[in-house]
Kinemage of the C-alpha trace (Angstrom):
@kinemage 1
@onewidth
@group {chain A} dominant
@subgroup {mainchain}
@vectorlist {calphas} color= white
{ca met a 1} P -4.866 -3.737 8.611
{ca val a 2} L -6.635 -0.447 9.341
{ca glu a 3} L -5.438 2.372 11.572
{ca gln a 4} L -7.406 5.394 12.737
{ca ile a 5} L -5.293 8.523 12.441
{ca ala a 6} L -7.740 11.255 13.516
{ca arg a 7} L -11.308 12.147 14.433
{ca asp a 8} L -13.187 15.377 13.870
{ca val a 9} L -16.682 16.811 14.046
{ca gly a 10} L -17.798 18.314 10.769
{ca pro a 11} L -20.816 20.438 9.810
{ca ala a 12} L -24.219 19.496 11.193
{ca gly a 13} L -22.510 17.676 14.049
{ca ile a 14} L -21.381 14.798 11.839
{ca glu a 15} L -18.513 12.890 13.396
{ca leu a 16} L -15.729 12.173 10.916
{ca ala a 17} L -13.150 9.403 11.321
{ca tyr a 18} L -9.932 9.446 9.301
{ca glu a 19} L -8.582 5.982 8.571
{ca arg a 20} L -5.667 4.611 6.603
{ca phe a 21} L -4.992 0.975 5.836
{ca asp a 22} L -2.545 -1.427 4.250
{ca asn a 23} L -3.491 -2.588 0.754
{ca arg a 24} L -3.375 -6.307 0.069
{ca asp a 25} L 0.215 -7.478 -0.316
{ca ser a 26} L 1.506 -4.744 1.988
{ca gly a 27} L 2.133 -4.138 5.664
{ca his a 28} L -0.044 -6.184 8.010
{ca ser a 29} L -2.628 -7.077 5.375
{ca thr a 30} L -2.819 -10.449 3.626
{ca his a 31} L 0.098 -11.179 1.290
{ca val a 32} L -0.284 -13.309 -1.833
{ca arg a 33} L 1.899 -16.402 -1.538
{ca asp a 34} L 0.689 -18.893 -4.162
{ca ala a 35} L 0.731 -16.882 -7.375
{ca pro a 36} L 2.656 -16.789 -10.644
{ca pro a 37} L 5.745 -14.546 -10.687
{ca pro a 38} L 4.743 -11.064 -11.874
{ca asp a 39} L 5.968 -10.374 -15.407
{ca leu a 40} L 5.555 -6.676 -16.125
{ca pro a 41} L 7.126 -6.738 -19.633
{ca ala a 42} L 4.710 -9.511 -20.629
{ca val a 43} L 1.748 -7.569 -19.222
{ca leu a 44} L 2.831 -4.468 -21.130
{ca ala a 45} L 2.864 -6.654 -24.262
{ca gly a 46} L -0.693 -7.815 -23.599
{ca asp a 47} L -0.129 -11.113 -21.766
{ca leu a 48} L -2.056 -10.782 -18.485
{ca ser a 49} L -1.452 -14.326 -17.252
{ca ser a 50} L 0.902 -13.214 -14.475
{ca ala a 51} L -1.612 -10.768 -12.971
{ca ser a 52} L -2.601 -12.132 -9.547
{ca tyr a 53} L -5.269 -9.445 -9.096
{ca thr a 54} L -6.389 -6.135 -10.565
{ca leu a 55} L -7.302 -2.697 -9.294
{ca ser a 56} L -10.914 -3.880 -9.203
{ca asp a 57} L -9.938 -6.468 -6.594
{ca met a 58} L -8.058 -3.857 -4.582
{ca ala a 59} L -11.023 -1.473 -4.788
{ca ala a 60} L -13.293 -4.282 -3.616
{ca asp a 61} L -10.978 -4.654 -0.618
{ca val a 62} L -11.731 -1.023 0.247
{ca ile a 63} L -15.474 -1.646 0.097
{ca gly a 64} L -15.074 -4.825 2.128
{ca leu a 65} L -13.261 -2.820 4.766
{ca leu a 66} L -16.142 -0.329 4.882
{ca asp a 67} L -18.485 -3.265 5.415
{ca val a 68} L -16.426 -4.590 8.320
{ca leu a 69} L -16.241 -1.132 9.884
{ca gly a 70} L -19.993 -0.692 9.484
{ca leu a 71} L -19.662 2.364 7.232
{ca asp a 72} L -22.124 2.980 4.425
{ca gly a 73} L -19.720 5.310 2.629
{ca ala a 74} L -16.441 7.182 2.809
{ca his a 75} L -14.501 10.083 1.365
{ca leu a 76} L -11.590 8.417 -0.436
{ca val a 77} L -8.138 9.974 -0.657
{ca gly a 78} L -5.475 8.102 -2.602
{ca val a 79} L -1.932 8.933 -3.679
{ca ser a 80} L -0.204 7.282 -6.665
{ca leu a 81} L -1.363 3.626 -6.661
{ca gly a 82} L -3.857 4.589 -3.950
{ca gly a 83} L -5.277 7.241 -6.268
{ca gln a 84} L -5.897 4.627 -8.944
{ca ile a 85} L -7.592 2.329 -6.434
{ca ala a 86} L -9.783 5.201 -5.220
{ca gln a 87} L -10.784 6.001 -8.811
{ca val a 88} L -11.801 2.385 -9.446
{ca ala a 89} L -13.745 2.266 -6.168
{ca ala a 90} L -15.666 5.374 -7.238
{ca ile a 91} L -16.340 3.871 -10.678
{ca glu a 92} L -17.416 0.421 -9.524
{ca his a 93} L -19.016 1.271 -6.159
{ca pro a 94} L -20.451 4.776 -6.651
{ca asp a 95} L -22.994 4.404 -3.856
{ca arg a 96} L -20.191 3.929 -1.296
{ca val a 97} L -17.928 6.859 -2.253
{ca arg a 98} L -18.955 10.313 -1.065
{ca ser a 99} L -16.054 12.216 -2.576
{ca leu a 100} L -12.816 11.417 -4.373
{ca thr a 101} L -9.397 12.982 -3.903
{ca ser a 102} L -6.979 11.627 -6.501
{ca met a 103} L -3.325 12.592 -6.038
{ca ser a 104} L -0.189 12.037 -8.123
{ca thr a 105} L -1.673 9.546 -10.563
{ca ser a 106} L -3.294 9.186 -13.966
{ca thr a 107} L -6.175 7.519 -15.807
{ca gly a 108} L -4.581 4.191 -16.703
{ca asn a 109} L -3.942 5.401 -20.250
{ca met a 110} L -0.362 4.250 -20.817
{ca ser a 111} L 0.323 7.165 -23.150
{ca val a 112} L -0.431 9.822 -20.516
{ca gly a 113} L 1.263 10.658 -17.215
{ca gln a 114} L 3.914 7.943 -17.368
{ca ala a 115} L 7.508 8.186 -16.186
{ca ser a 116} L 10.103 8.499 -18.936
{ca pro a 117} L 12.438 5.563 -19.614
{ca glu a 118} L 15.274 7.650 -18.202
{ca thr a 119} L 13.421 8.239 -14.936
{ca gln a 120} L 12.443 4.598 -14.662
{ca ala a 121} L 16.052 3.540 -15.182
{ca lys a 122} L 17.235 5.896 -12.454
{ca val a 123} L 14.546 4.874 -9.977
{ca phe a 124} L 14.432 1.136 -10.557
{ca gly a 125} L 18.003 0.518 -11.674
{ca gly a 126} L 20.886 -0.672 -9.524
{ca pro a 127} L 21.297 -3.737 -7.332
{ca arg a 128} L 18.257 -5.207 -5.628
{ca ala a 129} L 17.741 -4.003 -2.066
{ca glu a 130} L 17.485 -6.954 0.321
{ca thr a 131} L 18.412 -5.899 3.842
{ca arg a 132} L 16.727 -3.252 5.953
{ca glu a 133} L 19.690 -0.923 5.519
{ca gln a 134} L 19.698 -1.430 1.752
{ca val a 135} L 15.979 -0.743 1.490
{ca ile a 136} L 16.318 2.455 3.518
{ca ala a 137} L 19.229 3.622 1.348
{ca gln a 138} L 17.213 2.818 -1.771
{ca arg a 139} L 14.208 4.830 -0.586
{ca val a 140} L 16.399 7.839 0.190
{ca arg a 141} L 18.005 7.578 -3.255
{ca ile a 142} L 14.595 7.425 -4.940
{ca ala a 143} L 13.385 10.409 -2.908
{ca arg a 144} L 16.340 12.423 -4.203
{ca ile a 145} L 15.346 11.562 -7.765
{ca ala a 146} L 11.558 11.651 -7.658
{ca gly a 147} L 10.845 13.878 -4.669
{ca ser a 148} L 9.892 17.540 -4.670
{ca pro a 149} L 12.709 19.765 -5.971
{ca gly a 150} L 10.937 22.894 -4.802
{ca phe a 151} L 11.023 21.814 -1.157
{ca glu a 152} L 13.724 20.714 1.246
{ca leu a 153} L 14.117 16.949 1.383
{ca asp a 154} L 14.048 15.585 4.918
{ca glu a 155} L 16.221 12.518 4.360
{ca ala a 156} L 15.981 11.502 8.009
{ca ala a 157} L 12.178 11.387 7.774
{ca val a 158} L 12.334 9.387 4.533
{ca ala a 159} L 14.731 6.927 6.155
{ca glu a 160} L 12.523 6.618 9.244
{ca arg a 161} L 9.391 5.880 7.160
{ca ala a 162} L 11.298 3.376 5.029
{ca gly a 163} L 12.461 1.568 8.141
{ca leu a 164} L 8.974 1.482 9.607
{ca ala a 165} L 7.559 0.182 6.319
{ca tyr a 166} L 10.234 -2.518 6.161
{ca asp a 167} L 9.476 -3.620 9.705
{ca arg a 168} L 5.737 -3.575 9.030
{ca gly a 169} L 5.967 -6.059 6.164
{ca his a 170} L 8.676 -5.977 3.504
{ca asp a 171} L 7.551 -7.790 0.337
{ca pro a 172} L 9.472 -6.708 -2.797
{ca ile a 173} L 7.622 -9.137 -5.071
{ca ala a 174} L 4.341 -7.584 -3.970
{ca val a 175} L 5.462 -4.240 -5.402
{ca ala a 176} L 5.866 -5.931 -8.791
{ca arg a 177} L 2.463 -7.631 -8.430
{ca gln a 178} L 0.819 -4.288 -7.740
{ca ala a 179} L 2.567 -2.720 -10.741
{ca val a 180} L 1.244 -5.571 -12.889
{ca ala a 181} L -2.248 -4.982 -11.459
{ca thr a 182} L -2.204 -1.329 -12.522
{ca val a 183} L -1.246 -2.114 -16.106
{ca ala a 184} L -3.584 -5.113 -16.380
{ca ser a 185} L -6.521 -2.952 -15.299
{ca gly a 186} L -6.379 -0.820 -18.443
{ca asp a 187} L -7.521 2.684 -19.314
{ca arg a 188} L -10.258 4.146 -17.060
{ca thr a 189} L -10.840 7.375 -19.016
{ca ala a 190} L -14.229 6.484 -20.480
{ca arg a 191} L -15.591 5.309 -17.132
{ca leu a 192} L -14.172 8.322 -15.284
{ca arg a 193} L -16.323 10.483 -17.580
{ca glu a 194} L -19.393 8.781 -16.107
{ca leu a 195} L -18.608 9.724 -12.504
{ca asp a 196} L -20.951 12.052 -10.687
{ca leu a 197} L -19.352 12.943 -7.365
{ca pro a 198} L -17.309 15.789 -5.856
{ca thr a 199} L -13.708 15.293 -6.961
{ca leu a 200} L -10.409 16.947 -6.150
{ca val a 201} L -7.316 16.204 -8.226
{ca ile a 202} L -3.941 17.178 -6.738
{ca his a 203} L -0.667 16.875 -8.600
{ca gly a 204} L 2.904 18.107 -8.501
{ca ala a 205} L 4.187 20.163 -11.412
{ca ala a 206} L 7.605 18.543 -10.915
{ca asp a 207} L 6.387 14.919 -10.640
{ca leu a 208} L 8.726 12.713 -12.688
{ca met a 209} L 7.125 9.380 -11.755
{ca ala a 210} L 3.619 10.514 -12.739
{ca pro a 211} L 4.006 13.684 -14.827
{ca pro a 212} L 1.284 16.316 -14.336
{ca glu a 213} L -0.335 15.484 -17.681
{ca gly a 214} L -1.760 12.483 -15.836
{ca gly a 215} L -3.472 14.652 -13.245
{ca arg a 216} L -4.788 16.944 -15.948
{ca ala a 217} L -6.196 13.902 -17.767
{ca val a 218} L -7.980 12.729 -14.602
{ca ala a 219} L -9.473 16.165 -13.951
{ca gly a 220} L -10.409 16.527 -17.609
{ca ala a 221} L -12.242 13.209 -17.588
{ca ile a 222} L -14.272 13.605 -14.378
{ca pro a 223} L -17.091 16.139 -14.771
{ca gly a 224} L -16.697 19.106 -12.444
{ca ala a 225} L -13.396 17.944 -10.939
{ca glu a 226} L -11.231 20.575 -9.277
{ca leu a 227} L -7.571 20.466 -10.318
{ca val a 228} L -4.802 21.853 -8.097
{ca ile a 229} L -1.199 21.655 -9.304
{ca phe a 230} L 1.563 22.626 -6.876
{ca glu a 231} L 4.752 24.076 -8.277
{ca gly a 232} L 7.888 22.343 -7.017
{ca met a 233} L 6.009 19.247 -5.834
{ca gly a 234} L 7.203 15.865 -7.098
{ca his a 235} L 6.043 12.314 -6.438
{ca asp a 236} L 5.695 12.782 -2.707
{ca val a 237} L 3.791 15.023 -0.315
{ca pro a 238} L 6.278 17.514 1.156
{ca arg a 239} L 5.631 18.511 4.747
{ca ala a 240} L 5.452 22.206 3.823
{ca leu a 241} L 2.340 21.483 1.737
{ca trp a 242} L 0.527 19.418 4.369
{ca pro a 243} L -1.550 22.366 5.690
{ca arg a 244} L -2.644 23.460 2.209
{ca ile a 245} L -3.437 19.947 0.998
{ca ser a 246} L -5.300 18.971 4.164
{ca thr a 247} L -7.334 22.185 3.931
{ca leu a 248} L -8.289 21.403 0.332
{ca ile a 249} L -9.418 17.897 1.292
{ca ala a 250} L -11.264 19.068 4.414
{ca thr a 251} L -13.049 21.762 2.404
{ca leu a 252} L -14.224 19.148 -0.087
{ca val a 253} L -15.434 16.808 2.661
{ca his a 254} L -17.183 19.521 4.651
{ca arg a 255} L -18.880 20.770 1.485
{ca val a 256} L -20.343 17.316 0.857
{ca glu a 257} L -21.386 16.253 4.355
{ca pro a 258} L -24.338 18.621 4.870
{ca ile a 259} L -25.823 17.192 1.652
{ca gln a 260} L -25.289 13.667 2.877
{ca ala a 261} L -26.862 14.485 6.241
{ca arg a 262} L -30.245 15.576 4.848
């Protein structure tokens, strides 16, 4: 399911469309029904038999969407899991990716940019959230733990987004399948070093879910990548930083487009 969120006219009169979409297993997109139960501990131990798909499949979904929309390329912006998918799309489909903005994620190297056991226990511990109210309460609790300590937390906004996401397509097993997909896809560092495209890496200095070492590893691997680390930012995108982050992304896109237009 794809949704257009804005349109703009960039340099040289190029019309830009800003789209966001639901990954497979989320929202209004196709959900996997006939698949083995995801077993993250087994995958971490090297048994990939419970992986229903990988990041390569999810990146191929992105390219398939471009095909359906009739677009020969796009500027990809991804946060957390989305950042990993965008990286893989750039690696495996370089002719379709005009620029890459990778936010709040790492390289797939399990020794870099990973949440501590203590953070994981706090975020993923507790009773399973089943009802809409429980899911909303869980998301607010996680935001308190993993959000941005340097910025005011708008709990009402977090609750509203959690409710909308629940109504759009709640699938708790899919979250586990996507986690398995990230681990099963392995370390991308060597292939990131081969990229040749404009890249922006954004990370929060206070990110507990994906510590900033992960962002530094991404920027260190991709030749010429620009790294921006925001103090006080955690594993979310606080509203106060929206203008600065959107300006960084727009600057990257507008720098590339005149080249693409020639």
